[in-house]
N, C-alpha and C positions, 0 to 999 in steps of 0.2 A: 503494500500499500504505499503510497506517495505522501510525504509529509505535508504537502499543502493540498488541500481537497482539490480535485477538478472541477474545473466549470465548464460546462459544455457551451455556455454563452460566449466564452472567448473566442471560439473557433466557428461559431454558429454560420456568421455571414459567408466566410470563406469556404465552409465545407458544406453549408445545405443551400445556400443562395442560388449557385450553379445547378444544383439538381432540383431545385423547384422550378427554375425556368426552363431548364431541359424537358422536365415533365410536361410543362406547360406547351413547349413546342410540339412534342410528339404528339401531345392530347389535341392540338388544335388542328392536325393535318388527319390524323386516323378516321374521322368520321366522312372526310371528304375524298379519300384516295380513290374509293370504287368511282364516286361521281366523276372526278378528274379522268379517271381512265375511260368511261364509257364516252365521255365528251371527245376523246381522242379516237373513239372509234372500236374500244374494245368491247366485246360481248359480256355477259354476266360471268361466265366460266373464267375468262381472261383477266377481267376485273378483279376477281375474288383471288386469282392467282398472284396478281401485281400486288394485292394485300400483304400475302404472305411472304413477299421479298424483303420486309423488315426482319422478320424472323430467321429467314435465311441468310442474309447478310450478316447478322449478328452471330449467327452458328458458324459460318465458315471464318469469321475474325476473330474469334475468341482465341485461338491459339497465336495468331499474328499479334493481337493486343499486349500479349505477354512481352513479345520481343520489344514493342514499342515503349512499354511501360518501364521495362528493364534497362532500357538503352538510355532513354531521355528522362526518367522521372515521372512521378505522378502529375506534379504541376502542367509540365509541357504536354503530358499525355491529353489532361482535361482540355487544355487550350486548343490542341490540334483537333481533338475530336468535336469540340464545340464549333469551330472554324470550318471544318469539314461538313458538319450538318447544316450548318448555315448556308455554305455554298450549295448543298444537295436541294435544299428548299427553293432556292434561286433557281437553280437548275429545273426543277419540277414544274415552278409556275411560268417558266419560259420554255419549256419542252414543245418542239416542234411536231414531235410525233410520239407514238406510243414505246417506241422503243428506248427514247432519250428519257421519257417519264419514268419507265421501269428501272432504267440505270440509276435515277436519282432516289427512287425508294429504295433500292438496293444500297445506296451510300449512307441513307439515314440508317439501316441495320448495322452497317459497318461502323459507323461513329458511335452508335448505342454500345457495341461492345468494348470498344476502346473506353468510352468514357464511363461505363459501368465497372469495369476492372480497375481503372485509376482511381475512382473515388472510393471503391470499397478497401483498396489496397493503401489509401491514404489514411483513413479513418482507423484501418487496424492498427497502423503504426503510430499514429497521432494521439489515439485514446488510450488511456491505461486499462489493462485487463477487466479490472474490477467495474468499469463503466462501459465496457464494449457493447453489450447487448442493447444498453439503452441509446447509445449512440448509432448504432446501426439499425434499430428499430425506429429511430427518428429519420434516419435517412430514407428508410423505405416509406415512412408516413408521409414525409416532405414531397418525395416523388409523386406519391399517388395524389397529394393535395394538388400539385401542379398539373397531373393527368385529368384531375377532375375539372380545373380551373381552365384549362386549354380550349375546349370546345366552346366555352362561353365568349372567350376573347376572339377565338376565330369567327364566331356567329356574329359578333361585332364589326369585326372588320368586313366579314361577306356583305354585311347589309351596305356598304359603301363600295366594295371592290368586288363583289362577286366571288367566285370560287379562290380567285387569286388571293383573297384577303387572309384566309388560313394560312397560307404559305408564307405570307409576308409576316404575320404573327410568328410563325416558327422560326424564319430567318433572322427576325428581330431579336426574339427571346434567346436563341443560341449565341447570337453575336455578343449580348450582353453577360451571357453566360461564360464566354471566353473571357472577357474583361474581368469579371469577378474571379476566375479561375486563376488568372494571372496574379491575383493577390494573395493567392495561397502560398504559404512560406514553404521552401523545399525541406525535405526531411533530413538531407544531408547524407544520402547514400544508405548502402546496406547496413543493417545492425545484425550484431551478433547475438545469439540467444545467451541466457546466462551461463556463465562457465566456458563459452567458446574462445573468448580472447578476441584482441584485435586483428590477429592473423585470419581467424576465420571469416571476420567481417571484411577483410581486404581481399579474400579469395575471390576467383570468378564465380558469378552467380551458376548454379547448377542448370543443367539443360532440362527440358520438359521430359525427356525420356528417363533422366535419372529421377526427377521428382516421382513421375508416374510409378516407376520401378519401386521406389522406397517407400510410396504411399498407396500401393495396390490395394492393400486389404481397407483402408479408409474409403477409397474409392468404390470398393464393391462392397460396402456395407452401408455406412452412413452415406456414402454417394449415392446410392440406390434409394434410398429414402428421400433425398431432395429432389431427385428425378421425380419421384412420385407426388412429391409435393406441388412440383412445377406443372405436372401433367394434370393434378385435379384443379389447380388455380386455374389453368388456362381454359380448361373445360367448362368451369362453372360460368366463365364470361360468356360462352357460347350457348349453353343449353338453358338458360333462364329465358332469354328472349324467344327461342325456339319452342320451349314448353308452353310459353305464354300464348305463342300462336296457335298451339295445338290444341289448348283449351278455348279459344276463339276470343283472348282479349284484344282489344284494339291498342295501335302503336302508341297511344298516349298513356294508357294506362300500364304499358309495357315499360315504357321508359321510366315512369314514375316508380314503379317497383324497382327497376334496375338501380335507379339514381338512389333511392333511400337505402338499398343493400349497400351501395358503394359509401353512402354517409356513415354508416355504421363501422364500415370497415376503416374508414380513416380516423375515427374518434378515438380509438384505444390502443394506438400503436405504442405511446410511451409507458403507459402500465404494464403492457407486456414486456417490454424490454427491462423494465424494473424487476419483474417477477424472474426473469432469465437471470438477471446479474446476482439477485438475492437468494434464490431456490435452486437455480440450475436449468438448463435448456430442456430438460425433459418436461418441465412443468408447462412449457409451453408447446413443443414440437409434437407431443403426443395428442394433447387435447385439441389442437389444431386439426391434425389429420382426423381425428375421431368426430369432431364435430361437423366438419366439412363432408366426410364419408356418410354419416348418418344422414345428414340434411340432403345430400345427392339421392340416396335411397328413398328418402320421403317425398321428394320433388314430384315423380310421376304419379303419387296418390292424390295430389291437389287437383282440384276441379274447378276452382273460382279464383277470383282476384284475393280475397282476404285470407285463403290458405296459401296461395302462392306466395303472398307478402310474407307471410310468418316464416314459411321456409326460406326464402330469400334473406331475411334478416338474420336469420340462424347461419345461413351462409356467409354472410358479410361479418357476422361477429368471429365465426370460427377462422376465416381468412384474416381479419384483423388482428386477432390475437398473435397470428404468426407472422405478423409484419418485422422483416429484418431477420428470421429464424434463418434462412438459407444463407445470407451473408456471414451471420454471426457463427455458425457451425462452420462454414468454410475460413473465416478468421481463427477460430479456436485451434483447427487442425493445421493451419499452413505453417509452414517452417520458416524461418528467417536465418540465412539468405534462402531465397527460392520462393518467396510469397507469391509475386507476380504469375510465377509458372504454376503453382500451385492453384491459384485462384482463377487462372485461364481454364484448366482442365476442370476445375468446379463449375463454372458458368457455361462451359460447354455440356455438361451433363444436365444442367438446368435447362438450357435450351432445346435440348433433346426432349427432355419430358414436356417442354412447352408446346412443342410440335407434335409430339407423339399422343398427347392426351386427346385433341379435337380429331386427330386422325384415328383414334380407337373409337370414338362415338361414331364418326362418320361410317366407319367399316362395320360395327355392330347395327347399327341403324338401317344400312343397306341389306343386311342378311336377315335381320329380325326386325326391331322397331326402334322408335326414338326412345321409349321408356326402356326398353333393353340396354341401349348404348348409356343411358344416363345411370341404370343400376350398375353397369359394368365398372364404370367410373367411381361410383360410391364405393364399390368392393374394392377398387385399388386404393382408396382412401384409408379404409380399414386395415388393408396389408401394410400400407406405408407407415400406419400408426404403430403397428407390431414392429416393424423394422426398426423404427425410430427408438421405441422402448427397448429394444435388444441391444443397440449400438451406441445410441447416444450416451456417454459416460454421465454419471450422477456428478453433481457440482463438485464434491470433494475430490474426484478424480481429473477434474479438468486441467489443472496445473501440470498433471503428469503427461499430457497429450503434447505438450511443446517441446 
């Protein structure tokens, strides 16, 4: 424990300001990507494929992101990612054809991988271990607030500029994020773990292959758990509106229910982080997956707006208490030196889960029914809870993982 109490406010602007703006930037364009694609001549299937390019861009850039962060440091990685995303927004709004627009959306995903890795690595190093979960949960919560506010800012701009307004909001927000990121102090190079000495700190950073081989058991146990968290989280976003449509709710009611679920999600990130810091990661990781798993199992049983709202609020609560859990577990198990390399693999696992979850629902729905696809995801949530209970160490053992 440090002699002087850690004060999160001292790093709040530099640590969280860029994330809030970056979240708002991506939130402003997500609702209009499909509309922009169709204006450029895409059919519905092609437009949906272009929307997935943000995830694909992130997935394929996770490993290169480790090289960028290791080579140039967290601050410059944040600045570069923000500027790259701003350039992508401008390219998207000025795209003369569908191919250029698709490239711009792919670039947004690339920037997200670098930005996400750098901000997680920075906070992991800058914040003491006893405050880590609160710091990373706050990071997750601030990003969600930005994503929540982004569509409103985009809608205001579109009332004057049409669809281009959303991309101008994104370009401006990421440009300001780059300026704020430049104010973030450098961490001063690799840090040795206790007892390693200065020689270890000065050594060349380990390779991705070396990190994977030395931590393969972590990736194969807790890593599977976070993959399942990502899969369930991504699926919940898709199945709520789909099931609302299935039971005949109108779009306005569906949007209201979805928004209220997101509001619950945003309100509880800090208490969840405090629980993790005081009592251990299991106290949040396991309930998060249990609640979301049970909620998804209940979802196909709803038949009207009121029952759907109750389940949606439960899903939002389950996801909200898990704010920052994936980043916190990654920080706990990541070595130093070698943290960016470890976190790059960690983020790769979560991106695989993010893409696999909705894909699983789609596949099961195609051969069975939407209810069957949702129930399958709910079962994955329960499996994830078991995996996390078995492999996330209790609080008193966390210090030995480093």
